[in-house]
N, C-alpha and C positions, 0 to 999 in steps of 0.2 A: 563518318560520324558513328560512334558506338550507339547501337540501338538497345543493348542490354547492359546495364551496369548495376552496381550495388543498390542504387536507389530503386531501380525497376524491380529487382529481386526482393528487396525489403518490403516494398509496397505490396507485391504479390504475396509475400509471406504473411504479412498482416491480414490480408484478405483470407488466405487459406486457413490460417490458424483461427480466424474468427468464424468463417462461414463454410469451410470445406468439410467434406465427409472425412472420416478416419482414413479411408482408402487414399484419397488425394493428399492428405497430410503425410501419410507414410511414404507415398511416392515422391512427394516434394522433398522430404528428408533424405530419401534415397538418392535423388538426383542432385540436390543443392545443399545438403547438409554437410557436416564435417567429414563424414565417411559414408560410403554406400551401405544401405541397410536392406538387402533383399529379403531377409527373414521377416522384417517388419511389413514389407509389401505383401508377402505371401500370407502372413497372419491376417492382415486386413482383407485380402481377397477371399480367404476361406470363409468369412462371414456371409458371403453371397452364395455359398454352395447350396444347391437344391438337394432335398432328401434322396431323390433317386439318381443323382448325378447331374452334372451340368451346373449352370449358374442362373440365378434369378434375383428376386428381391430388389429390383431396380439397379443392378450393376450397370446396365445400360439404362439411363434414367427414363427414356421413353417407353421402356418395356417393363411393366409393373407385375407384381404378384409373385407367387411361389413356384410357378411352373417354369422349368428351365426352357430357354429359347436359344436358337442358333445365333441370333444377333448378340445375345449376352455372352455366348461362347466365344464369339469373335472379339469382344471386349476383353474377356479373360485371357485369350491367347496373346493379345498385345501386352497385357500387364505381366503375364508369365514370362514373356520375352524380355521385358525390362529387368526382371529378376533373374534372368538366365536360368530359367527352370523348365524349359520345354523339352530339352533333349534328355529325357528320363521318364520316371513314372508319371509325373504330372502331364507330360505331353502324350504319353500312351493312353492315359485315362481320358484325356480330351478327345483323342481319336476314337476311342471305344464308345464314348457317349455320342459323338457325331454319327458314327456308323448306324446307330439305332434310329436316326432320323433321316437317313440318306435315301434318296429316290433312286429308281433303277438306273438313271443316267449318271450317278456318281456324285451329285451335289446335294446340298441341304437347302431347305426353304429358309426364308428370312425369319418367319415366325410360324409356330404350329397352332393348330386349332385350340389347344389348351389355353391360349392367351385370351380367348373370347370371354372367359368368365371374369376377367380382371380389367381394370382401367387400362386403356390404350388410346393413343392419339388417332384422330380421324384420318390422318394420312398414312396409316399402317393397316391396310386391308387384311382380313383374316379369312382364309378359304378353308373349306372342309378337306380338300385334297390339294394343298399348296404345292406349286412346282418348285424345283430347285432354282436358286438364283446365284449369280456370280457375286452379288453384294455380300451375301452371307458366307458362301463357300470360300470365296477368296480371302475374306477377313480371317477365317480360321486357318486356311491352308498356308498363307504366305509366311506367317511367323514360324510355323512348323518346318517349312522348307528351309528357311534361313537358319534354323537351329540344327538342320541336318538330321532330323528324326526320320526313321524308316518305319512305316506302318502300312498295312494293306488299305486302310481307309484313305490315307494320304495319296496313295498311288492312283486310286479312282478319282479323288477330288482334284488332283493335279490335271488329269486328263480332261475332266469336266471344265475346269477353268481355262485350259488352253482352247477348247472348242468354243467356249462362251466368248472369250476375248477375240478370237478370230472372226466371230460372227457379229461383233459390234459394228453397227452402222450409225443411224441416228441415236444419240445417246444423251446422257446428262452427267453432271459433275461427279455425283457420288459413285456412279458406275465406273467412270474413268479413274477416279482416285483409288477404288478397290483394284481395278485392273493394274494400275501402276504399282501398287504395293505387291501384287503377285509377280509382276514382271521384274521388279527389283530383286525378288527372291528366287526366281525361276532358275533351275540348274542349266537349262539350255540358253546360254547367253546370246547366241546368234539369233535364235528365234525371238527372244525377249527384246533385243535391240530393234529387230525388224518391226515387231508389233508396236513397240513404243513410238517409233518414227511415224507409223501410220496413225496412231491415236493422237499424237501431237498435232498432226495436220488437221485432224477432225476437230480437235478442241478449238483451234483457231478459226477454221472455216465455219464451224457451227456457232461461233461466238459464245463459247462456254466459259471464257476466262475474262476477268476484269483486268485489263492491262494498264488502264489509267484510272485510278480511283476518282479523279475529277470528272470522269465521263461515264457514269454507270449506264447511260442510254445506249452505249455501244455493246452491251451484253444482252444475250437472249436468255431470259429466265425459263427454265424447263417447266413443263406443266406440273402443277402441284407445289411448286416452290413458293416460299413466302416472299413478299416484297422485300428487296434488299438482301436476299439470300445469294449473294455473289460469291464467287470463288476466284482467288487471285493466284498468281504463279506459285507461291509457296504452299498453297493448299494441295497442288498437284505434286510438288517437289518439296516436301518439308525438310529435306536435307540436300545439301549441294551435290552429294554423290548419287542422287536418284537419276534414273534414266530420263525423267521428265524435266530435269534442269535444262537440258539442251533445247527444249521447246521455246525458251524465252531468252531474250537478250539480257545483258547485264543491267541495262537501264530499266527494263520491265521488272526484273526481280528486285532491284533496289527500290523502285516506287512501291512495290507491294510490301516489302519489309518495313519501309518507313510508315506505310499505312497501318500495318499490323501493330507496330510499336505505339502509334498514336491512339490506338483503340483501347489502351489501358484506361479504365474508368477511375474516378476519384477514390473509390473504395479499394483500388489495387487489383481488381479482377478484370477479366475480359468478358464481353457480352456474348451470348449466343446469337446466331443470325437466322435460325430456322423458326418455324411456326411455334408460337408459345401457346400450347393448349392447356397448360397447368402451371401455376406459379410455383408449386412444389418441385415439379420436374425441372423447371428452369433453374431454380436455386441449386438443385443437385447437379445439373449439367455444367454450370458455370465454372466450378473448380477444375473440372477436367479440361474445359476449353482454355482456362487460364494456364494450366500446366503445359498444355500443348503449345500455346503461344510462347512460353518461356523456352521450351525445348527447341522450337523452330528458330527463334532469335539466337539462341546460343549456338545452334548447329551452323548458322551462317556467319557467326562472329569471326571476323578476320578473313573471310573467304573472298 
């Protein structure tokens, strides 16, 4: 059964043209319009540039204010990758900015102390000397590696991510999803396959994936996650060529994709499933979630 058709896309389009930010509207036009429009995506992304470099102004909706943050840089990296704009000056500039926030071990924190002066969610702690995290470093490094960029910062960040992934024990979905993104892009394919197999076993043994949407009681929610903040097979493997796809049976993936398709709301958009700390940030996040759902459903179409 087709999960994405013209009706699904048309309903999402009406939602995005009605409620989406310019960024998601330009991304939607790039992916689903008559012709790709990378220039439009880049023009919209540039509106989120911070004065001293990096990205801010709610590019990552839960990270507010004008102070550039690594989590926003991770969001920028993914969007730059969509526009095929990382293997060049924009990718180099991203690495140069990340280098200024890098800790001695080669990674970057999730957020910097500069965020303290601006609104931020209660689940995003701000430390005076924040440690580097895989969650932020991997989100920046993975698209750059996939693009084939060479830069001194990326060399250190790659080493940091490898160590962090090898050290993963008890974990949570967002850490694993970031790890998978890095593994899918890592140049050392044998190492990536080995680590992916280990993480897949952990995801199942630690009950971090909702394999049957009819039985959410079978999932262990990680500390700090909101009620209903479940992750399904396609969240770990948003494309069928991901290393994480092999973690799940065809039936498990099919159930998850059917559930994803069923989550489209009457207004044409998809909901967020994490903690709602601000109505404004929820409204800004939903367009990105909607576009991600469309891209996942399209990636699996016919697979």
